[in-house]
C-alpha positions in Angstrom: 0.4 -27.2 -32.0 -1.6 -30.5 -31.3 -4.4 -28.4 -29.9 -4.3 -26.1 -33.0 -4.3 -29.1 -35.3 -7.5 -30.6 -33.5 -9.4 -27.4 -34.0 -8.3 -27.0 -37.6 -9.2 -30.7 -38.7 -13.0 -30.1 -39.1 -12.2 -27.4 -41.8 -10.0 -29.9 -43.9 -12.4 -29.7 -46.9 -12.5 -25.9 -47.0 -8.8 -25.7 -46.6 -8.3 -28.2 -49.3 -10.5 -26.1 -51.7 -8.7 -23.0 -50.6 -5.2 -24.6 -51.3 -6.4 -25.7 -54.7 -7.5 -22.3 -55.7 -4.2 -20.8 -54.2 -2.2 -23.2 -56.1 -3.8 -22.6 -59.5 -3.2 -18.9 -58.8 0.4 -19.4 -58.0 1.0 -21.4 -61.0 -0.3 -18.6 -63.1 2.2 -16.2 -61.4 5.0 -18.6 -62.2 4.1 -18.8 -65.8 4.4 -15.0 -66.5 8.2 -14.8 -66.5 8.5 -18.0 -68.6 6.1 -16.5 -71.1 8.0 -13.3 -71.2 11.3 -15.0 -71.8 9.6 -17.0 -74.7 8.3 -13.8 -76.2 11.7 -12.0 -76.1 13.7 -15.0 -77.4 11.3 -16.9 -79.8 8.2 -14.5 -80.7 9.9 -11.1 -80.9 12.6 -12.2 -83.6 9.7 -13.3 -85.9 8.7 -9.6 -86.4 5.0 -10.5 -86.5 2.2 -8.7 -84.6 -0.2 -11.6 -84.3 1.9 -13.9 -82.1 2.9 -11.1 -79.9 -0.8 -10.2 -79.3 -1.7 -13.8 -78.8 0.9 -14.3 -76.1 0.2 -10.8 -74.6 -3.5 -12.0 -74.2 -2.3 -15.1 -72.7 -0.3 -13.0 -70.1 -3.2 -10.8 -69.2 -5.4 -13.9 -68.7 -2.7 -15.5 -66.4 -2.5 -12.2 -64.6 -6.3 -11.7 -64.1 -6.7 -15.5 -63.2 -3.8 -15.1 -60.4 -5.3 -12.1 -59.0 -8.9 -13.5 -58.8 -7.6 -16.8 -57.3 -5.4 -15.0 -54.8 -8.2 -12.9 -53.6 -10.7 -15.7 -53.5 -8.3 -17.9 -51.6 -7.4 -15.2 -49.1 -11.1 -14.7 -48.3 -11.5 -18.4 -47.6 -8.4 -18.5 -45.5 -9.7 -15.6 -43.4 -13.0 -17.4 -43.0 -11.3 -20.6 -41.8 -9.1 -18.7 -39.5 -12.1 -16.8 -38.1 -14.1 -20.0 -37.4 -11.1 -21.7 -35.8 -10.5 -18.9 -33.4 -14.3 -18.5 -32.6 -14.5 -22.3 -31.8 -11.4 -22.1 -29.8 -12.5 -19.1 -27.7 -15.8 -20.8 -27.1 -14.3 -24.1 -26.0 -11.7 -22.2 -23.8 -14.3 -20.0 -22.1 -16.5 -23.1 -21.5 -13.4 -24.9 -20.0 -12.5 -22.0 -17.7 -16.1 -21.8 -16.6 -15.7 -25.4 -15.2 -12.3 -25.0 -13.8 -12.2 -25.5 -10.0 -11.2 -22.7 -7.8 -7.9 -24.4 -7.0 -7.1 -24.6 -10.8 -8.0 -20.8 -11.3 -5.8 -20.0 -8.4 -2.9 -21.9 -10.0 -3.2 -20.4 -13.5 -4.2 -17.0 -12.2 -7.3 -14.8 -13.6 -5.1 -12.4 -15.6 -3.3 -15.4 -17.5 -6.7 -16.9 -18.3 -7.8 -13.4 -19.7 -4.6 -13.3 -21.7 -5.2 -16.7 -23.2 -8.7 -16.1 -24.0 -7.8 -12.8 -25.8 -4.3 -12.3 -27.0 -3.3 -15.8 -27.3 -6.5 -16.8 -29.4 -5.6 -13.7 -31.6 -2.1 -15.0 -32.1 -3.5 -18.4 -33.2 -6.0 -16.7 -35.4 -3.1 -14.9 -37.2 -1.1 -18.0 -37.4 -3.9 -20.0 -39.0 -4.5 -17.4 -41.6 -0.9 -16.8 -42.3 -0.1 -20.4 -42.9 -3.2 -20.7 -45.4 -2.1 -17.4 -47.2 1.5 -17.4 -47.0 2.4 -20.8 -46.0 1.2 -22.4 -49.1 1.7 -19.7 -51.7 5.3 -18.9 -50.7 6.8 -22.4 -50.7 5.1 -23.0 -54.2 6.6 -19.7 -55.6 10.0 -20.6 -54.2 10.1 -24.3 -55.3 8.2 -23.4 -58.6 10.5 -20.6 -59.4 13.6 -23.0 -58.8 12.0 -25.6 -61.1 11.3 -23.0 -63.9 14.9 -21.8 -63.7 16.0 -25.4 -64.4 14.0 -25.4 -67.5 15.5 -22.1 -68.8 19.3 -22.8 -67.8 20.2 -25.6 -65.4 23.7 -24.2 -64.9 22.5 -20.9 -63.7 19.9 -22.5 -61.6 22.5 -24.6 -59.7 24.3 -21.2 -59.0 21.1 -19.9 -57.4 20.4 -23.1 -55.7 23.7 -23.2 -53.9 22.7 -20.2 -51.8 19.5 -21.6 -50.3 20.8 -24.3 -47.9 22.6 -21.4 -45.9 19.4 -19.5 -45.8 17.4 -22.6 -44.4 19.9 -23.1 -41.7 19.5 -19.5 -40.6 15.7 -20.0 -40.5 16.1 -23.2 -38.3 18.4 -21.6 -35.8 16.4 -18.4 -35.4 13.1 -20.3 -35.1 14.5 -22.5 -32.4 15.4 -19.6 -30.2 12.2 -17.7 -31.0 9.5 -19.8 -29.8 10.7 -20.0 -26.0 11.1 -16.3 -26.2 7.5 -15.7 -27.3 6.2 -18.0 -24.5 8.1 -16.0 -22.0 6.7 -12.9 -23.7 3.1 -14.2 -23.1 3.9 -14.7 -19.5 5.0 -11.1 -19.1 1.7 -10.0 -20.8 0.0 -12.1 -18.1 1.6 -9.9 -15.5 0.7 -6.6 -17.1 -2.9 -7.7 -17.4 -2.9 -8.5 -13.8 -1.6 -4.9 -13.0 -4.1 -3.3 -15.3 -6.9 -5.4 -13.8 -5.8 -4.5 -10.3 -5.6 -0.8 -11.1 -9.1 -0.9 -12.7 -10.7 -2.5 -10.0 -9.0 -0.5 -7.2 -9.1 2.9 -9.0 -11.1 4.4 -6.0 -8.5 3.3 -3.5 -5.8 4.5 -5.6 -7.2 8.0 -5.9 -8.2 8.0 -2.2 -4.7 7.2 -1.0 -3.0 9.4 -3.7 -1.1 6.4 -5.1 -1.5 7.3 -8.9 2.2 8.0 -9.2 3.2 4.7 -7.4 0.8 2.7 -9.7 2.1 4.4 -12.8 5.6 3.1 -11.7 4.2 -0.3 -11.1 2.5 -0.4 -14.5 5.8 1.1 -16.2 7.8 -1.9 -14.8 5.2 -4.4 -16.1 4.9 -2.6 -19.5 8.7 -2.3 -19.9 9.1 -6.0 -19.1 6.6 -6.8 -22.0 8.4 -4.3 -24.3 12.0 -5.6 -23.6 10.7 -9.2 -24.0 9.1 -8.4 -27.4 11.9 -6.3 -28.5 14.4 -9.1 -27.9 12.1 -11.7 -29.5 11.5 -9.5 -32.5 15.1 -8.8 -33.0 16.2 -12.3 -32.9 13.4 -13.3 -35.4 14.2 -10.2 -37.4 17.6 -11.2 -38.2 16.3 -13.6 -40.9 15.2 -10.8 -43.2 18.5 -9.2 -43.7 20.5 -12.4 -43.6 18.2 -14.0 -46.3 18.4 -10.8 -48.3 22.2 -11.0 -48.3 22.4 -14.6 -49.3 19.9 -14.1 -52.1 21.4 -10.9 -53.5 24.8 -12.7 -53.5 23.2 -15.4 -55.5 21.7 -12.9 -57.8 25.2 -11.3 -58.5 26.6 -14.7 -59.1 23.8 -15.4 -61.6 24.2 -12.1 -63.4 28.0 -12.5 -63.7 27.8 -16.2 -64.9 24.9 -15.2 -67.2 27.1 -12.4 -68.8 29.8 -15.0 -69.6 27.3 -17.5 -71.0 25.5 -14.9 -73.2 29.1 -13.8 -74.6 29.8 -17.5 -75.3 26.5 -18.1 -76.9 25.3 -20.6 -74.4 22.1 -18.6 -73.2 19.9 -15.8 -74.4 19.0 -12.4 -73.2 15.5 -13.4 -72.6 16.4 -16.1 -70.2 18.5 -13.7 -68.0 15.5 -11.4 -67.9 13.3 -14.3 -66.8 16.0 -15.4 -64.3 15.9 -11.8 -62.7 12.1 -12.1 -62.6 12.1 -15.7 -61.0 14.9 -14.6 -58.6 12.7 -11.7 -57.4 9.8 -14.3 -57.0 12.1 -16.5 -55.0 13.5 -13.8 -52.8 10.1 -12.4 -52.0 8.8 -15.9 -51.2 11.7 -16.7 -49.0 11.2 -13.4 -47.1 7.5 -14.3 -46.7 8.3 -17.7 -45.3 10.7 -16.0 -42.7 7.8 -13.5 -41.8 5.4 -16.6 -41.6 7.9 -18.3 -39.0 7.5 -15.3 -36.8 3.8 -15.7 -36.7 4.1 -19.4 -36.4 6.5 -19.0 -33.5 4.0 -16.8 -31.6 0.9 -18.9 -32.7 2.7 -22.0 -31.5 3.5 -20.6 -28.1 0.1 -19.3 -27.7 -1.5 -22.5 -28.8 0.6 -24.5 -26.1 -0.7 -22.0 -23.4 -4.3 -22.5 -24.5 -3.7 -26.4 -24.7 -2.4 -26.4 -21.1 -5.9 -25.1 -20.0 -7.9 -27.2 -22.1 -6.0 -30.3 -21.1 -6.6 -29.7 -17.4 -8.4 -32.5 -15.9 -11.7 -32.3 -14.0 -10.3 -31.4 -10.5 -13.6 -31.7 -8.6 -14.6 -35.4 -9.2 -18.2 -36.7 -8.5 -17.8 -39.9 -6.4 -20.3 -42.7 -5.9 -23.3 -41.5 -4.0 -22.8 -41.8 -0.3 -26.0 -41.5 1.7 -26.6 -42.0 5.4 -29.9 -41.6 7.2 -29.7 -38.4 9.2 -32.0 -35.8 10.9 -29.9 -33.0 9.8 -30.0 -31.1 6.6 -26.3 -29.8 6.6 -23.4 -31.6 8.7 -19.8 -30.8 8.9 -18.0 -33.8 10.3 -14.5 -32.9 11.7 -13.5 -31.1 8.7 -9.8 -29.9 7.9 -8.8 -27.6 5.1 -5.8 -25.6 3.8 -5.5 -23.6 0.5 -1.9 -24.5 0.3 -0.9 -27.8 1.9 2.6 -27.4 3.6 4.0 -30.3 5.5 4.2 -29.7 9.1 2.0 -26.7 9.2 -1.4 -26.7 10.8 -4.4 -26.6 8.2 -6.3 -23.3 7.9 -9.5 -24.9 9.3 -9.3 -27.6 11.9 -11.8 -30.0 13.3 -14.8 -27.9 12.0 -18.1 -29.9 13.1 -21.6 -28.8 13.4 -25.3 -29.8 12.3 -28.1 -27.9 11.0 -31.9 -29.0 10.7 -33.9 -28.0 7.6 -35.2 -24.5 8.1 -32.7 -23.6 10.9 -30.5 -20.4 10.9 -26.9 -20.6 11.6 -24.7 -17.4 12.3 -20.9 -17.4 12.0 -19.0 -14.8 13.8 -15.4 -14.1 14.1 -12.4 -11.9 13.3 -11.2 -11.2 9.8 -9.2 -14.1 8.3 -10.4 -16.7 10.7 -12.0 -19.0 8.1 -15.6 -17.9 8.0 -15.9 -17.6 4.3 -13.9 -20.8 3.7 -16.5 -22.8 5.4 -19.0 -21.6 2.9 -16.6 -22.4 0.0 -16.3 -25.9 1.3 -20.0 -26.3 1.6 -20.4 -25.1 -2.0 -17.7 -27.5 -3.0 -15.3 -24.9 -4.5 -12.6 -26.8 -2.7 -12.5 -30.3 -1.2 -11.6 -30.7 2.4 -8.3 -32.4 3.3 -10.2 -34.6 5.7 -13.6 -35.0 7.2 -17.1 -35.0 5.5 -19.8 -32.6 4.6 -23.3 -33.8 4.0 -26.5 -32.3 2.7 -29.6 -34.1 3.3 -27.5 -37.1 4.4 -25.6 -37.2 1.2 -21.8 -36.6 1.1 -21.5 -33.6 -1.2 -18.7 -35.4 -3.1 -21.3 -37.8 -4.5 -23.8 -35.1 -5.6 -23.5 -33.9 -9.2 -22.2 -30.3 -9.4 -25.3 -29.0 -11.2 -27.6 -30.5 -8.7 -25.5 -29.3 -5.8 -25.4 -25.7 -6.9 -29.2 -25.6 -7.5 -29.7 -26.0 -3.8 -28.1 -22.7 -3.0 -29.0 -19.0 -2.9 -25.8 -17.0 -2.2 -24.4 -13.6 -1.5 -20.6 -13.7 -1.4 -18.4 -11.4 0.6 -17.0 -10.1 -2.6 -19.8 -10.4 -4.9 -20.4 -8.9 -8.5 -22.9 -7.0 -10.2 -22.9 -7.1 -14.0 -23.2 -4.4 -16.6 -26.9 -5.2 -17.1 -30.2 -3.9 -15.9 -31.3 -4.4 -12.3 -33.9 -7.0 -13.6 -31.2 -9.0 -15.5 -28.8 -8.8 -12.5 -31.5 -10.3 -10.2 -33.0 -12.8 -12.7 -29.6 -13.8 -13.8 -30.9 -16.0 -16.6 -33.5 -17.8 -14.6 -36.5 -16.3 -16.6 -38.2 -14.9 -13.5 -41.4 -13.0 -14.1 -42.1 -9.4 -12.8 -44.0 -10.6 -9.7 -41.1 -12.9 -8.6 -38.6 -10.2 -9.2 -40.6 -7.6 -7.1 -41.1 -10.2 -4.4 -37.3 -10.7 -4.0 -36.7 -7.0 -4.2 -39.2 -6.3 -1.5 -37.8 -8.9 0.9 -34.3 -7.7 0.2 -35.4 -4.1 1.1 -34.3 -2.8 -2.2 -37.8 -1.8 -3.4 -37.6 1.7 -1.8 -34.5 2.8 -3.7 -35.5 1.1 -7.0 -38.8 3.1 -7.1 -36.8 6.4 -7.0 -35.0 5.4 -10.2 -36.6 6.6 -13.4 -36.3 3.4 -15.1 -37.0 1.2 -12.0 -36.0 -2.4 -12.6 -34.8 -1.5 -16.2 -32.0 0.8 -14.7 -28.7 0.1 -16.2 -26.1 -1.1 -13.6 -22.5 -0.4 -14.5 -19.9 -3.1 -14.3 -19.4 -4.1 -10.6 -22.3 -1.7 -9.6 -20.0 1.4 -9.6 -23.0 3.6 -10.1 -24.7 2.4 -6.9 -23.9 2.9 -3.3 -22.5 0.2 -1.2 -25.9 -0.5 0.5 -27.7 -0.5 -2.7 -25.4 -3.0 -4.2 -25.8 -5.3 -1.1 -29.5 -5.2 -1.4 -29.5 -6.1 -5.1 -27.1 -9.0 -4.3 -29.4 -10.3 -1.5 -32.4 -10.0 -3.9 -30.5 -12.1 -6.4 -29.9 -14.8 -3.9 -33.6 -14.7 -2.6 -35.2 -14.6 -6.1 -37.0 -17.9 -7.1 -40.1 -19.1 -8.8 -43.4 -18.4 -7.1 -44.0 -20.9 -4.3 -40.5 -22.0 -3.9 -37.5 -20.8 -1.7 -33.9 -21.6 -1.9 -33.1 -24.9 -0.1 -30.0 -23.3 1.4 -29.5 -19.5 1.6 -26.0 -18.2 2.4 -25.4 -14.4 3.3 -21.7 -13.9 3.6 -21.0 -10.6 5.2 -24.0 -9.3 3.0 -25.3 -6.7 5.4 -22.1 -4.8 6.4 -23.3 -1.6 4.3 -26.8 -1.7 5.7 -28.1 0.3 8.6 -29.4 -1.3 11.6 -33.1 -0.7 10.7 -32.6 -2.1 7.2 -30.6 -5.0 8.6 -33.4 -5.7 11.1 -36.2 -5.7 8.5 -34.2 -8.0 6.3 -33.9 -10.5 9.2 -37.6 -10.3 9.8 -38.3 -11.1 6.2 -36.1 -14.1 6.3 -37.8 -15.3 9.4 -41.3 -14.8 8.0 -41.1 -15.8 4.2 -38.1 -18.2 4.1 -38.9 -20.7 6.8 -38.3 -23.6 4.6 -34.7 -22.5 3.8 -31.7 -23.5 5.9 -29.9 -20.0 6.4 -26.3 -19.3 7.1 -25.3 -15.9 7.9 -21.7 -14.6 8.0 -21.3 -11.3 9.7 -19.2 -9.0 11.6 -22.1 -7.6 13.6 -23.5 -9.6 16.5 -27.0 -8.2 15.7 -26.9 -9.9 12.3 -26.5 -13.4 13.9 -27.8 -13.1 17.5 -31.3 -14.3 16.7 -30.1 -17.5 14.9 -30.9 -20.9 16.1 -27.2 -21.6 16.3 -24.2 -19.3 16.4 -20.6 -20.4 15.6 -17.8 -18.3 17.0 -14.5 -18.8 15.1 -10.9 -17.9 16.1 -7.8 -18.8 13.8 -9.8 -21.5 11.9 -11.2 -23.1 15.0 -14.6 -23.2 16.6 -14.3 -21.7 20.0 -17.9 -21.3 20.7 -21.1 -22.9 19.6 -24.8 -22.5 20.7 -27.4 -19.8 20.7 -27.1 -16.3 22.0 -28.0 -16.9 25.5 -25.5 -19.9 25.8 -22.7 -18.1 24.2 -23.1 -14.9 26.5 -22.4 -17.3 29.4 -19.8 -19.7 27.9 -17.7 -17.7 25.2 -15.7 -14.7 26.4 -14.9 -13.5 22.9 -18.7 -13.5 21.8 -19.5 -11.7 25.1 -16.7 -9.1 24.3 -17.9 -8.6 20.8 -21.6 -8.1 22.0 -20.8 -5.8 24.7 -18.5 -3.7 22.4 -20.9 -3.4 19.6 -24.4 -3.5 21.4 -23.1 -1.1 24.2 -21.9 1.5 21.7 -25.2 1.0 19.7 -27.2 1.8 22.8 -25.0 4.7 23.8 -25.5 6.1 20.2 -29.2 5.7 20.6 -29.2 7.4 24.0 
C-alpha cells in the first residue's frame, strides 16, 4: 500500500476537490428522507398546497444536485485512477527495463508481464473504487445513523446495536482475503508463463503433435487460477449475506419497536417511513463498503507485488573507474562465473583468459552448453563474474557507465528478436539512420537480395518475432541491425552469436568477406557451430564444459587441439564430399 500512496500523493488536490463534491452530493441524498418525514408529519397535516409545493421543489433540487455532484465526482475519480495507473505502469516498465538479467531471472518474465498488466489494472480499480465508494458509502452510513438519532434516538440505538457484529465480520474476512489474492496473482503468473510458452512454441507444438498435451498443461494452470479465485471470492463473498442478515434483523427490530412507540404516542408514522429509507441507505452503504474491501484486498496484494519490483536495488553497480595501460582492446583475466552459486559445485565458466587487440577477430567454437554465449553476456555485463576481471580498452567494465558500455557494441544474440515493425524500423531501432546508412548495413549483411524482392522493400511489415520471414532472412536482418551505424563509423565491438547457422555457405562466406573489408576497425567476436565461420579469425577459442581447451589460429589448433581437428574433419570433409 505504501507504493500506491506514493503514486496517489501528487493528485491530493484533485482528490480533495473530488471528495468535496462527493460530500455535498451525499449530503443532498441524506436530506431527502428527513424532508419526506417532515412533510408527512408537519406539512401535510396543515392541508395547504403552497408549503407542500415548496418542500417538493426543495426535494427535487436536492435530488438534481446529488445526481450532478455524483456524476461529476465519479468522472474526476476515474481521471485520477487513470493517471495513477498510467504513471505506475510507466515507472514499472522503466524499472523492468533496467533490471539486471539476474533480477529478471529471479522474478521471471511471466510474473513481470502480470505485474505490468493485471496488477496495475487491480490498482486502477482500487483507486477508483476508494474515491467513488470509499467516500460516499461511509458518509451515507454514518450520516444515516446521525439522521436517525435526530428523528428518534431510541430506534437509532436499536439499529446501531447491530453494526459492531457486521464490522467484526468485515475485519475477519478481509484479514483472510488479502493473502488469498496474493496467491491468486502468483497462479496468474504461472498461467501467463504457460500461455507465453505456447504462443512462442506454437510451431514446435504443431510439428510434434503435442496440442492435446499443451491443452492439458494449460488446463491445469487455468484450473489452479480458477480454484484460487473461487476460494478467495467465496471467502470475501461471505460478507454480503452476513451483513444482510444482521442489518435485516436490525430492521425487524426497528419496525417492531416503532410499532409499539407509535401506539404509545412516542413517535409518528413519518419518522418510521424515514427510518425505513435511512435503513435502506445504511444497508446499501454497508454492502458497498464490503464490496470495496474485495477490490481493496486485490489492489493491496497487487500493489505489494508492484512495490517489490520498484524497490529492487540497482543490481549492477558502477564502481570507481579502474584503468590500466594495455595494448589489448578486450581482456578476460582468469574469469569464473555461475548463474546459480552452489557451495562445493564447480562454476559454469572456469579460468577464462584471452586478449584481443583493436580490429582483431575472435572465433569461439564448442559444443552446445559449453558456455560460449555466457562469455558474451559477461562482456556485455549482463552478469558480473564471480572472480577475475574483464577489461575493454584497459578499463574494468565494472567502472564503465552502463550506457557508455552498451554504445560500444553491435550485437546479434543466439536467440534474438525482431519486432512487429517495418524492416527499416527493425534495423534502425531508434537510431535515426538515413536510407543510405540502412542500405549499407543491408548490403553487408547479405540481406539486399531478398529485400529487393519484397514489394514494400524496407517498408515491409515484419510480424512479431519475424514469423513471416525464413530463418535465414531473419538472421540477415539481425546482422544488419548489428552492423548499422552512422556513415564513417563502425561498431567498436561487433558480436555475432551463432548468427549464421541458417545461412548457406556462400552467403556465410560473403558475410565474412564484408566484415574483413568494411569493418576493419571493429573488434569482432564470432560464436559459431561451423568451423568455416571461425577458421579465418585471428584467434580461435575451443571450449568444452566451461573451460578453454584450445586457443590459437586455425593452423595452430589443427595441430594442437584434437577436438578442433575432429570438428573440422567432420564438417569440412562432409562439405567437400557434398561438393564432389
